mmCIF file of the N, C-alpha and C atoms, coordinates in Angstrom:
data_MODEL
# 
_entry.id   MODEL 
# 
loop_
_atom_site.group_PDB 
_atom_site.id 
_atom_site.type_symbol 
_atom_site.label_atom_id 
_atom_site.label_alt_id 
_atom_site.label_comp_id 
_atom_site.label_asym_id 
_atom_site.label_entity_id 
_atom_site.label_seq_id 
_atom_site.pdbx_PDB_ins_code 
_atom_site.Cartn_x 
_atom_site.Cartn_y 
_atom_site.Cartn_z 
_atom_site.occupancy 
_atom_site.B_iso_or_equiv 
_atom_site.pdbx_formal_charge 
_atom_site.auth_seq_id 
_atom_site.auth_comp_id 
_atom_site.auth_asym_id 
_atom_site.auth_atom_id 
_atom_site.pdbx_PDB_model_num 
ATOM 1   N N  . SER A 1 1  ? -9.826  3.100   26.408  1.00 0.00 ? 1  SER A N  1 
ATOM 2   C CA . SER A 1 1  ? -10.550 4.386   26.079  1.00 0.00 ? 1  SER A CA 1 
ATOM 3   C C  . SER A 1 1  ? -12.150 3.906   26.080  1.00 0.00 ? 1  SER A C  1 
ATOM 4   N N  . ASN A 1 2  ? -12.789 4.966   26.473  1.00 0.00 ? 2  ASN A N  1 
ATOM 5   C CA . ASN A 1 2  ? -14.379 4.887   26.576  1.00 0.00 ? 2  ASN A CA 1 
ATOM 6   C C  . ASN A 1 2  ? -15.179 5.135   25.364  1.00 0.00 ? 2  ASN A C  1 
ATOM 7   N N  . THR A 1 3  ? -14.529 5.572   24.238  1.00 0.00 ? 3  THR A N  1 
ATOM 8   C CA . THR A 1 3  ? -15.285 5.662   22.997  1.00 0.00 ? 3  THR A CA 1 
ATOM 9   C C  . THR A 1 3  ? -15.710 4.459   22.476  1.00 0.00 ? 3  THR A C  1 
ATOM 10  N N  . SER A 1 4  ? -16.996 4.488   21.912  1.00 0.00 ? 4  SER A N  1 
ATOM 11  C CA . SER A 1 4  ? -17.439 3.151   21.250  1.00 0.00 ? 4  SER A CA 1 
ATOM 12  C C  . SER A 1 4  ? -16.898 3.458   19.831  1.00 0.00 ? 4  SER A C  1 
ATOM 13  N N  . LYS A 1 5  ? -17.001 2.205   19.047  1.00 0.00 ? 5  LYS A N  1 
ATOM 14  C CA . LYS A 1 5  ? -16.778 2.061   17.578  1.00 0.00 ? 5  LYS A CA 1 
ATOM 15  C C  . LYS A 1 5  ? -17.858 2.865   16.937  1.00 0.00 ? 5  LYS A C  1 
ATOM 16  N N  . ARG A 1 6  ? -17.372 3.753   15.945  1.00 0.00 ? 6  ARG A N  1 
ATOM 17  C CA . ARG A 1 6  ? -18.284 4.619   15.166  1.00 0.00 ? 6  ARG A CA 1 
ATOM 18  C C  . ARG A 1 6  ? -17.977 4.380   13.439  1.00 0.00 ? 6  ARG A C  1 
ATOM 19  N N  . GLY A 1 7  ? -18.918 4.577   12.820  1.00 0.00 ? 7  GLY A N  1 
ATOM 20  C CA . GLY A 1 7  ? -18.665 4.465   11.370  1.00 0.00 ? 7  GLY A CA 1 
ATOM 21  C C  . GLY A 1 7  ? -18.385 3.010   10.725  1.00 0.00 ? 7  GLY A C  1 
ATOM 22  N N  . PHE A 1 8  ? -17.317 3.114   10.141  1.00 0.00 ? 8  PHE A N  1 
ATOM 23  C CA . PHE A 1 8  ? -16.919 1.664   9.355   1.00 0.00 ? 8  PHE A CA 1 
ATOM 24  C C  . PHE A 1 8  ? -16.330 0.872   10.596  1.00 0.00 ? 8  PHE A C  1 
ATOM 25  N N  . ALA A 1 9  ? -15.783 1.346   11.704  1.00 0.00 ? 9  ALA A N  1 
ATOM 26  C CA . ALA A 1 9  ? -15.303 0.633   12.723  1.00 0.00 ? 9  ALA A CA 1 
ATOM 27  C C  . ALA A 1 9  ? -16.448 -0.259  13.459  1.00 0.00 ? 9  ALA A C  1 
ATOM 28  N N  . SER A 1 10 ? -17.659 0.180   13.364  1.00 0.00 ? 10 SER A N  1 
ATOM 29  C CA . SER A 1 10 ? -18.722 -0.599  14.111  1.00 0.00 ? 10 SER A CA 1 
ATOM 30  C C  . SER A 1 10 ? -19.255 -1.580  13.075  1.00 0.00 ? 10 SER A C  1 
ATOM 31  N N  . MET A 1 11 ? -18.803 -1.746  11.907  1.00 0.00 ? 11 MET A N  1 
ATOM 32  C CA . MET A 1 11 ? -19.211 -2.638  10.811  1.00 0.00 ? 11 MET A CA 1 
ATOM 33  C C  . MET A 1 11 ? -18.417 -3.938  10.819  1.00 0.00 ? 11 MET A C  1 
ATOM 34  N N  . ASP A 1 12 ? -19.187 -4.935  10.307  1.00 0.00 ? 12 ASP A N  1 
ATOM 35  C CA . ASP A 1 12 ? -18.300 -6.191  9.972   1.00 0.00 ? 12 ASP A CA 1 
ATOM 36  C C  . ASP A 1 12 ? -17.833 -6.049  8.543   1.00 0.00 ? 12 ASP A C  1 
ATOM 37  N N  . ALA A 1 13 ? -16.846 -6.891  8.246   1.00 0.00 ? 13 ALA A N  1 
ATOM 38  C CA . ALA A 1 13 ? -16.026 -6.664  7.072   1.00 0.00 ? 13 ALA A CA 1 
ATOM 39  C C  . ALA A 1 13 ? -16.995 -6.833  5.865   1.00 0.00 ? 13 ALA A C  1 
ATOM 40  N N  . LYS A 1 14 ? -17.896 -7.551  5.857   1.00 0.00 ? 14 LYS A N  1 
ATOM 41  C CA . LYS A 1 14 ? -18.639 -8.010  4.595   1.00 0.00 ? 14 LYS A CA 1 
ATOM 42  C C  . LYS A 1 14 ? -19.587 -6.371  4.548   1.00 0.00 ? 14 LYS A C  1 
ATOM 43  N N  . GLU A 1 15 ? -19.902 -5.879  5.273   1.00 0.00 ? 15 GLU A N  1 
ATOM 44  C CA . GLU A 1 15 ? -20.984 -4.698  5.312   1.00 0.00 ? 15 GLU A CA 1 
ATOM 45  C C  . GLU A 1 15 ? -19.865 -3.499  4.819   1.00 0.00 ? 15 GLU A C  1 
ATOM 46  N N  . GLN A 1 16 ? -18.747 -3.320  5.265   1.00 0.00 ? 16 GLN A N  1 
ATOM 47  C CA . GLN A 1 16 ? -17.798 -2.429  4.893   1.00 0.00 ? 16 GLN A CA 1 
ATOM 48  C C  . GLN A 1 16 ? -17.509 -2.576  3.300   1.00 0.00 ? 16 GLN A C  1 
ATOM 49  N N  . ARG A 1 17 ? -17.162 -3.986  2.870   1.00 0.00 ? 17 ARG A N  1 
ATOM 50  C CA . ARG A 1 17 ? -17.065 -4.186  1.409   1.00 0.00 ? 17 ARG A CA 1 
ATOM 51  C C  . ARG A 1 17 ? -18.346 -3.897  0.816   1.00 0.00 ? 17 ARG A C  1 
ATOM 52  N N  . GLU A 1 18 ? -19.454 -4.129  1.035   1.00 0.00 ? 18 GLU A N  1 
ATOM 53  C CA . GLU A 1 18 ? -20.648 -3.592  0.270   1.00 0.00 ? 18 GLU A CA 1 
ATOM 54  C C  . GLU A 1 18 ? -20.866 -2.324  0.173   1.00 0.00 ? 18 GLU A C  1 
ATOM 55  N N  . ILE A 1 19 ? -20.517 -1.516  0.929   1.00 0.00 ? 19 ILE A N  1 
ATOM 56  C CA . ILE A 1 19 ? -20.517 0.051   0.959   1.00 0.00 ? 19 ILE A CA 1 
ATOM 57  C C  . ILE A 1 19 ? -19.725 0.617   0.191   1.00 0.00 ? 19 ILE A C  1 
ATOM 58  N N  . ALA A 1 20 ? -18.538 -0.028  0.178   1.00 0.00 ? 20 ALA A N  1 
ATOM 59  C CA . ALA A 1 20 ? -17.301 0.632   -0.449  1.00 0.00 ? 20 ALA A CA 1 
ATOM 60  C C  . ALA A 1 20 ? -17.622 0.246   -2.021  1.00 0.00 ? 20 ALA A C  1 
ATOM 61  N N  . SER A 1 21 ? -18.176 -0.945  -2.095  1.00 0.00 ? 21 SER A N  1 
ATOM 62  C CA . SER A 1 21 ? -18.334 -1.330  -3.795  1.00 0.00 ? 21 SER A CA 1 
ATOM 63  C C  . SER A 1 21 ? -19.350 -0.374  -4.223  1.00 0.00 ? 21 SER A C  1 
ATOM 64  N N  . LYS A 1 22 ? -20.286 0.017   -3.381  1.00 0.00 ? 22 LYS A N  1 
ATOM 65  C CA . LYS A 1 22 ? -21.583 0.862   -4.011  1.00 0.00 ? 22 LYS A CA 1 
ATOM 66  C C  . LYS A 1 22 ? -20.734 2.261   -4.243  1.00 0.00 ? 22 LYS A C  1 
ATOM 67  N N  . GLY A 1 23 ? -20.002 2.759   -3.241  1.00 0.00 ? 23 GLY A N  1 
ATOM 68  C CA . GLY A 1 23 ? -19.153 3.904   -3.585  1.00 0.00 ? 23 GLY A CA 1 
ATOM 69  C C  . GLY A 1 23 ? -18.388 3.966   -4.930  1.00 0.00 ? 23 GLY A C  1 
ATOM 70  N N  . GLY A 1 24 ? -17.712 2.940   -5.145  1.00 0.00 ? 24 GLY A N  1 
ATOM 71  C CA . GLY A 1 24 ? -16.861 2.734   -6.235  1.00 0.00 ? 24 GLY A CA 1 
ATOM 72  C C  . GLY A 1 24 ? -17.725 2.763   -7.493  1.00 0.00 ? 24 GLY A C  1 
ATOM 73  N N  . LYS A 1 25 ? -18.901 1.926   -7.553  1.00 0.00 ? 25 LYS A N  1 
ATOM 74  C CA . LYS A 1 25 ? -19.617 1.859   -8.789  1.00 0.00 ? 25 LYS A CA 1 
ATOM 75  C C  . LYS A 1 25 ? -20.391 3.285   -8.894  1.00 0.00 ? 25 LYS A C  1 
ATOM 76  N N  . ALA A 1 26 ? -20.849 3.973   -7.914  1.00 0.00 ? 26 ALA A N  1 
ATOM 77  C CA . ALA A 1 26 ? -21.368 5.243   -8.054  1.00 0.00 ? 26 ALA A CA 1 
ATOM 78  C C  . ALA A 1 26 ? -20.159 6.374   -8.833  1.00 0.00 ? 26 ALA A C  1 
ATOM 79  N N  . ALA A 1 27 ? -19.059 6.250   -8.345  1.00 0.00 ? 27 ALA A N  1 
ATOM 80  C CA . ALA A 1 27 ? -18.027 7.107   -8.899  1.00 0.00 ? 27 ALA A CA 1 
ATOM 81  C C  . ALA A 1 27 ? -17.888 6.866   -10.317 1.00 0.00 ? 27 ALA A C  1 
ATOM 82  N N  . HIS A 1 28 ? -17.759 5.627   -10.840 1.00 0.00 ? 28 HIS A N  1 
ATOM 83  C CA . HIS A 1 28 ? -17.621 5.255   -12.248 1.00 0.00 ? 28 HIS A CA 1 
ATOM 84  C C  . HIS A 1 28 ? -18.877 5.731   -12.896 1.00 0.00 ? 28 HIS A C  1 
ATOM 85  N N  . GLU A 1 29 ? -19.963 5.610   -12.434 1.00 0.00 ? 29 GLU A N  1 
ATOM 86  C CA . GLU A 1 29 ? -21.123 6.123   -13.221 1.00 0.00 ? 29 GLU A CA 1 
ATOM 87  C C  . GLU A 1 29 ? -21.101 7.561   -13.322 1.00 0.00 ? 29 GLU A C  1 
ATOM 88  N N  . GLN A 1 30 ? -20.540 8.239   -12.383 1.00 0.00 ? 30 GLN A N  1 
ATOM 89  C CA . GLN A 1 30 ? -20.497 9.740   -12.564 1.00 0.00 ? 30 GLN A CA 1 
ATOM 90  C C  . GLN A 1 30 ? -19.328 10.051  -13.241 1.00 0.00 ? 30 GLN A C  1 
ATOM 91  N N  . GLY A 1 31 ? -18.600 9.179   -13.491 1.00 0.00 ? 31 GLY A N  1 
ATOM 92  C CA . GLY A 1 31 ? -17.362 9.553   -14.492 1.00 0.00 ? 31 GLY A CA 1 
ATOM 93  C C  . GLY A 1 31 ? -16.219 10.284  -13.664 1.00 0.00 ? 31 GLY A C  1 
ATOM 94  N N  . VAL A 1 32 ? -16.114 10.215  -12.397 1.00 0.00 ? 32 VAL A N  1 
ATOM 95  C CA . VAL A 1 32 ? -15.235 10.714  -11.475 1.00 0.00 ? 32 VAL A CA 1 
ATOM 96  C C  . VAL A 1 32 ? -14.000 9.657   -10.898 1.00 0.00 ? 32 VAL A C  1 
ATOM 97  N N  . ALA A 1 33 ? -14.369 8.534   -11.245 1.00 0.00 ? 33 ALA A N  1 
ATOM 98  C CA . ALA A 1 33 ? -13.292 7.469   -10.656 1.00 0.00 ? 33 ALA A CA 1 
ATOM 99  C C  . ALA A 1 33 ? -12.100 7.189   -11.609 1.00 0.00 ? 33 ALA A C  1 
ATOM 100 N N  . HIS A 1 34 ? -11.109 6.853   -10.767 1.00 0.00 ? 34 HIS A N  1 
ATOM 101 C CA . HIS A 1 34 ? -9.821  6.680   -11.707 1.00 0.00 ? 34 HIS A CA 1 
ATOM 102 C C  . HIS A 1 34 ? -10.056 5.546   -12.431 1.00 0.00 ? 34 HIS A C  1 
ATOM 103 N N  . GLU A 1 35 ? -9.473  5.471   -13.563 1.00 0.00 ? 35 GLU A N  1 
ATOM 104 C CA . GLU A 1 35 ? -9.350  4.240   -14.342 1.00 0.00 ? 35 GLU A CA 1 
ATOM 105 C C  . GLU A 1 35 ? -7.810  4.092   -14.913 1.00 0.00 ? 35 GLU A C  1 
ATOM 106 N N  . TRP A 1 36 ? -7.296  2.944   -14.579 1.00 0.00 ? 36 TRP A N  1 
ATOM 107 C CA . TRP A 1 36 ? -5.930  2.597   -14.774 1.00 0.00 ? 36 TRP A CA 1 
ATOM 108 C C  . TRP A 1 36 ? -5.569  2.456   -16.294 1.00 0.00 ? 36 TRP A C  1 
ATOM 109 N N  . ASP A 1 37 ? -4.612  2.870   -16.906 1.00 0.00 ? 37 ASP A N  1 
ATOM 110 C CA . ASP A 1 37 ? -4.165  2.571   -18.219 1.00 0.00 ? 37 ASP A CA 1 
ATOM 111 C C  . ASP A 1 37 ? -3.034  1.598   -18.239 1.00 0.00 ? 37 ASP A C  1 
ATOM 112 N N  . SER A 1 38 ? -2.572  0.886   -19.350 1.00 0.00 ? 38 SER A N  1 
ATOM 113 C CA . SER A 1 38 ? -1.515  -0.073  -18.915 1.00 0.00 ? 38 SER A CA 1 
ATOM 114 C C  . SER A 1 38 ? -0.277  0.426   -18.630 1.00 0.00 ? 38 SER A C  1 
ATOM 115 N N  . LYS A 1 39 ? 0.118   1.561   -19.241 1.00 0.00 ? 39 LYS A N  1 
ATOM 116 C CA . LYS A 1 39 ? 1.270   2.327   -18.574 1.00 0.00 ? 39 LYS A CA 1 
ATOM 117 C C  . LYS A 1 39 ? 1.436   2.504   -17.199 1.00 0.00 ? 39 LYS A C  1 
ATOM 118 N N  . GLU A 1 40 ? 0.147   2.976   -16.618 1.00 0.00 ? 40 GLU A N  1 
ATOM 119 C CA . GLU A 1 40 ? 0.307   3.410   -15.282 1.00 0.00 ? 40 GLU A CA 1 
ATOM 120 C C  . GLU A 1 40 ? 0.257   2.108   -14.549 1.00 0.00 ? 40 GLU A C  1 
ATOM 121 N N  . ALA A 1 41 ? -0.573  1.157   -14.884 1.00 0.00 ? 41 ALA A N  1 
ATOM 122 C CA . ALA A 1 41 ? -0.592  -0.096  -14.027 1.00 0.00 ? 41 ALA A CA 1 
ATOM 123 C C  . ALA A 1 41 ? 0.781   -0.748  -13.974 1.00 0.00 ? 41 ALA A C  1 
ATOM 124 N N  . ARG A 1 42 ? 1.409   -0.973  -15.180 1.00 0.00 ? 42 ARG A N  1 
ATOM 125 C CA . ARG A 1 42 ? 2.846   -1.455  -15.262 1.00 0.00 ? 42 ARG A CA 1 
ATOM 126 C C  . ARG A 1 42 ? 3.734   -0.627  -14.323 1.00 0.00 ? 42 ARG A C  1 
ATOM 127 N N  . GLU A 1 43 ? 3.563   0.669   -14.271 1.00 0.00 ? 43 GLU A N  1 
ATOM 128 C CA . GLU A 1 43 ? 4.515   1.421   -13.479 1.00 0.00 ? 43 GLU A CA 1 
ATOM 129 C C  . GLU A 1 43 ? 4.261   0.939   -11.919 1.00 0.00 ? 43 GLU A C  1 
ATOM 130 N N  . ALA A 1 44 ? 3.056   1.004   -11.503 1.00 0.00 ? 44 ALA A N  1 
ATOM 131 C CA . ALA A 1 44 ? 2.552   0.538   -10.305 1.00 0.00 ? 44 ALA A CA 1 
ATOM 132 C C  . ALA A 1 44 ? 3.034   -0.879  -9.825  1.00 0.00 ? 44 ALA A C  1 
ATOM 133 N N  . GLY A 1 45 ? 2.870   -1.705  -10.789 1.00 0.00 ? 45 GLY A N  1 
ATOM 134 C CA . GLY A 1 45 ? 3.193   -3.084  -10.388 1.00 0.00 ? 45 GLY A CA 1 
ATOM 135 C C  . GLY A 1 45 ? 4.699   -3.031  -10.247 1.00 0.00 ? 45 GLY A C  1 
ATOM 136 N N  . LYS A 1 46 ? 5.596   -2.486  -11.026 1.00 0.00 ? 46 LYS A N  1 
ATOM 137 C CA . LYS A 1 46 ? 7.035   -2.229  -10.926 1.00 0.00 ? 46 LYS A CA 1 
ATOM 138 C C  . LYS A 1 46 ? 7.257   -1.952  -9.611  1.00 0.00 ? 46 LYS A C  1 
ATOM 139 N N  . LYS A 1 47 ? 6.658   -0.703  -9.182  1.00 0.00 ? 47 LYS A N  1 
ATOM 140 C CA . LYS A 1 47 ? 6.966   -0.049  -7.835  1.00 0.00 ? 47 LYS A CA 1 
ATOM 141 C C  . LYS A 1 47 ? 6.712   -0.911  -6.823  1.00 0.00 ? 47 LYS A C  1 
ATOM 142 N N  . GLY A 1 48 ? 5.534   -1.939  -6.663  1.00 0.00 ? 48 GLY A N  1 
ATOM 143 C CA . GLY A 1 48 ? 5.351   -2.794  -5.760  1.00 0.00 ? 48 GLY A CA 1 
ATOM 144 C C  . GLY A 1 48 ? 6.124   -3.946  -5.673  1.00 0.00 ? 48 GLY A C  1 
ATOM 145 N N  . GLY A 1 49 ? 6.592   -4.307  -6.782  1.00 0.00 ? 49 GLY A N  1 
ATOM 146 C CA . GLY A 1 49 ? 7.661   -5.586  -6.885  1.00 0.00 ? 49 GLY A CA 1 
ATOM 147 C C  . GLY A 1 49 ? 8.917   -4.918  -6.218  1.00 0.00 ? 49 GLY A C  1 
ATOM 148 N N  . LEU A 1 50 ? 9.335   -3.809  -6.591  1.00 0.00 ? 50 LEU A N  1 
ATOM 149 C CA . LEU A 1 50 ? 10.628  -3.296  -6.101  1.00 0.00 ? 50 LEU A CA 1 
ATOM 150 C C  . LEU A 1 50 ? 10.506  -3.285  -4.542  1.00 0.00 ? 50 LEU A C  1 
ATOM 151 N N  . ALA A 1 51 ? 9.381   -2.693  -4.106  1.00 0.00 ? 51 ALA A N  1 
ATOM 152 C CA . ALA A 1 51 ? 9.258   -2.627  -2.710  1.00 0.00 ? 51 ALA A CA 1 
ATOM 153 C C  . ALA A 1 51 ? 9.182   -3.853  -1.958  1.00 0.00 ? 51 ALA A C  1 
ATOM 154 N N  . SER A 1 52 ? 8.574   -4.885  -2.552  1.00 0.00 ? 52 SER A N  1 
ATOM 155 C CA . SER A 1 52 ? 8.720   -6.118  -1.615  1.00 0.00 ? 52 SER A CA 1 
ATOM 156 C C  . SER A 1 52 ? 10.058  -6.765  -1.845  1.00 0.00 ? 52 SER A C  1 
ATOM 157 N N  . HIS A 1 53 ? 10.767  -6.666  -3.008  1.00 0.00 ? 53 HIS A N  1 
ATOM 158 C CA . HIS A 1 53 ? 12.138  -7.115  -3.111  1.00 0.00 ? 53 HIS A CA 1 
ATOM 159 C C  . HIS A 1 53 ? 13.015  -6.468  -2.120  1.00 0.00 ? 53 HIS A C  1 
ATOM 160 N N  . ILE A 1 54 ? 12.846  -5.185  -1.872  1.00 0.00 ? 54 ILE A N  1 
ATOM 161 C CA . ILE A 1 54 ? 13.619  -4.430  -0.690  1.00 0.00 ? 54 ILE A CA 1 
ATOM 162 C C  . ILE A 1 54 ? 13.340  -4.877  0.625   1.00 0.00 ? 54 ILE A C  1 
ATOM 163 N N  . ASN A 1 55 ? 12.054  -4.979  0.866   1.00 0.00 ? 55 ASN A N  1 
ATOM 164 C CA . ASN A 1 55 ? 11.742  -5.721  2.174   1.00 0.00 ? 55 ASN A CA 1 
ATOM 165 C C  . ASN A 1 55 ? 12.290  -7.034  2.578   1.00 0.00 ? 55 ASN A C  1 
ATOM 166 N N  . ARG A 1 56 ? 12.191  -7.825  1.412   1.00 0.00 ? 56 ARG A N  1 
ATOM 167 C CA . ARG A 1 56 ? 12.599  -9.299  1.647   1.00 0.00 ? 56 ARG A CA 1 
ATOM 168 C C  . ARG A 1 56 ? 14.261  -9.062  1.980   1.00 0.00 ? 56 ARG A C  1 
ATOM 169 N N  . GLN A 1 57 ? 14.905  -8.269  1.062   1.00 0.00 ? 57 GLN A N  1 
ATOM 170 C CA . GLN A 1 57 ? 16.343  -8.280  1.543   1.00 0.00 ? 57 GLN A CA 1 
ATOM 171 C C  . GLN A 1 57 ? 16.688  -7.604  2.918   1.00 0.00 ? 57 GLN A C  1 
ATOM 172 N N  . ASN A 1 58 ? 15.751  -6.732  3.462   1.00 0.00 ? 58 ASN A N  1 
ATOM 173 C CA . ASN A 1 58 ? 15.964  -6.083  4.733   1.00 0.00 ? 58 ASN A CA 1 
ATOM 174 C C  . ASN A 1 58 ? 15.721  -7.169  5.781   1.00 0.00 ? 58 ASN A C  1 
ATOM 175 N N  . ALA A 1 59 ? 14.653  -8.000  5.522   1.00 0.00 ? 59 ALA A N  1 
ATOM 176 C CA . ALA A 1 59 ? 14.329  -9.109  6.473   1.00 0.00 ? 59 ALA A CA 1 
ATOM 177 C C  . ALA A 1 59 ? 15.367  -10.125 6.701   1.00 0.00 ? 59 ALA A C  1 
ATOM 178 N N  . LYS A 1 60 ? 16.538  -10.264 5.550   1.00 0.00 ? 60 LYS A N  1 
ATOM 179 C CA . LYS A 1 60 ? 17.379  -11.289 5.882   1.00 0.00 ? 60 LYS A CA 1 
ATOM 180 C C  . LYS A 1 60 ? 18.622  -10.827 6.650   1.00 0.00 ? 60 LYS A C  1 
ATOM 181 N N  . SER A 1 61 ? 18.819  -9.432  6.851   1.00 0.00 ? 61 SER A N  1 
ATOM 182 C CA . SER A 1 61 ? 19.904  -8.955  7.435   1.00 0.00 ? 61 SER A CA 1 
ATOM 183 C C  . SER A 1 61 ? 19.394  -8.845  8.952   1.00 0.00 ? 61 SER A C  1 
# 
């Protein structure tokens, strides 16, 4: 394709991380960022662990 890279695609990984970090910090300062509680984090970890377990089983067959 003849389209040039634009936005984040045109930046190196370090530059992308710096901008994303600024966005996250600004969201927390404004009080609109998501903050995990222990119950929610536990559920997310369980879901991720279950998904990786299923993927491992599927890879064996």
